[in-house]
N, C-alpha and C positions, 0 to 999 in steps of 0.2 A: 492426452490420455484418451484412447478410443474405447468404445464399448466392448464388453466381452462377447457381444453378439454380432460383431462385424460392422457396426455403424457408429456414428458420432453422437447418438442420442444421449448416451451416458455422459459424454464429455460436456454436452450442452447443459445437462442437468447439474453436473458438478459446478460448472462456471456460474450457473444461476444460483445455486446454494451458497457459493462463496460470496457473491455480491450481496445476497440477502444477509448472510451471517455477519459480514463486516459492518453492515448497517445496524442490525438488530441484535446481534449477539448469538453465541453458540446455542444457548438453550432454545431461543426462539427459532433458530434454524432447524434444530432437531424436531421441534413440534410441527413446524411447517412440512418437513420431510415426511413425518408420519401421516399428516393429512393428505399429502399428495399420493403416498403409497396406497392408502385406503381408497382414494378416488380412482386410482388405476385398477384396483381389485374390483370395485363396483362396475367400472367400465368394461372389464373383462367379462363379467357375468352378463351385462347388458348386450355386448356384442355376440355372445354365445346365443342368447335368446333371439337376437335379430337374425342370426344365421339359421335358426331352427324353423324359420318360416318356409323353407323350401328353396329349390333352385329356381332361378329366373326363367328357365325353360318351361317350367310348369305353367299351365293355363291359369291366368289371373294372378300369378305370383308377382310380387313387386320386384322391380329391378334394383331399386335403391333402398337403403336403410339409413336410419339416422340415430345418433346417440345424443342424448341431452347432456350438455357440458356445464350445466349450472353448478354442479358441485365443484368443478375446477374453477369456474368464474368467481366463486366465493373465497378463493385462496389468493393471497397477495402475490403479485408477479405472474398473473395468468398468461401474459404474452410469452414469458420464458417457458412455461409449461407447454404451450402450444408448439413452440419451436422444437422441443424434444419429441413431441408426438409426431410432428411432420417429418422429422429426421428418421424416426423409427418406421413409419408407414412407407416413406419413400424408399428406404433400404429394402423393404419387402415388395416393392413394386405395386403398392396399393394406390389406386386412383381415389382421391378424396377431395372434399371441398368443405368450406365453412359456411354455414348459413345462420344469420342472425334474424330472429323473429322480431320485427319492429313492434308488435303488439305487446310482447312480454319482456323483451330485452334479452331473452335467453338465446344462447348460441348452440348450434347443433353441428356435429360432425357427420357429413354425408359420405357414404361409401357404397359400393356395389354389394348386393347380397352375396354374389359369388365370391367376394373377397372377405366375407365375414370371418372365416377361419384365420386368415392372416391378420385381420384386425384384432381379434381377441387374443391371439398369440402375441401381437405387438404390445398390447396393454399388459399382458401377463409378464412379459420381459421388463417392461417399464416399472411395474410394481416391484419386481425383484431388484432392479437397479436403483430404485429410490432409496432403499435402506443403505446400500453400499455407498451411494453418492453422498449421503449425509456424513458418513465416517471420513470419506476422502476429502470432502469439503472442509471438515473440522481440522484435519491435518494440514491442509493448504493454508487455512486461516492462521493457525499457530505458527507455521513456518514463515509466513509473510510478516507476522508480528515480531518474530525473533530477528528476521533480517532487518526490519526497520529499526528495532532496538539496537542492533549491532552498528548500523549506520549512524544513529544518533550518538552512540557511545564513542565512535571513532571521531565524529565531529567535535564532541565535547573534549575529548583528550587532545585533539589538535589545537583547540582554543586555549586550553589550560597549559599546554606545553610552553616552557620558557623559550624566549627567542634564541635562535641559533647564533652562536658567537661567530664573528667575522674571522675567517682564516687569517693566520699570522702573516701570510704572504700577500694578502689582498691589499691593494693600494687604495688610499682615500682619494677624494677629488683633488685635494691639494698636492698630494704626492705625484699624481699623474701629470700635474702641470708644473712640477718642480717649484712649488711655493714652500719656503721653509716654515715649518710649524714647530714651535717650542712645546715640548711635552714633559710633564713631570711624572715619571713612572714609579715614583716611590709609593709605598703603601699609604692608604688614606689617613691612618692615625699619625704617621710620621709627617705627612704634609700639613695636617691640622696643627700639630705641635710647632712646626716651623712657622706657620702663619701666626700663631699666638706669640711666639718669641719676637717675630718681626714687628708685630703690632705694639708690644710692650716697649721695644727699642725706639719705635717711632714716637711714642708718647713721651719717652724720656728726653728725646732730642728736640722736642717742640720748643722749650724755653730758649735753648741755644739758638735755634733757627730764628726765633723772634728777635733775639738780641742782635744777631748778625745782620738781620734786615734793618735794624736801627743804627748800624755803624759800629757796634762794639766788636772787638776781636774775640775769638773763641777763648783765648787765655784769660781775658777779663771775666768772661762768663763763668769759667770754671772757678776762678778765685772767689767770686761772689758766693 
């Protein structure tokens, strides 16, 4: 998703907001977006004031101006914000650089005074994009959550699905190798009843079997 102003600063901002929102939640993401928008608005005013110093062609006029970025530094994910600023300034052909003051730890954005107009317009556009980026990031976060939920649901349904029946025409290992296998295809209840009757008959025949093993004939056993 490209920016409405012909650069990818808006896309970088949306990606940054999405990453933050997935970690910290939608509410925290909107609060951060509001802080970033206000910082861009303040930077717009500061760039206007820097450009009001006059043209570099004027005697004694400074060639370079600087913006204090400490307000941005106080916002989590400062490097991502810098990426959006660099993309916006680069799209406008603004030559810029970052300078960190070792004494204070504050970082400044350096730019030519002649480019001040393009700089403040860049920050003005970024301020406008920050609000829209928050809404688009929230939509992207919800969509990703729904997609992940759908994938988890599909996996769960696959795990809970009963095993697929083997096709009737499929051959077992034994059939492939022509090994005869006896199978009882009767219903389970019928097979259980048959097994009970067989067991009872076996118990009834045990006295006769013991007598035969001792040498008595079956007829004698029945007469007893």
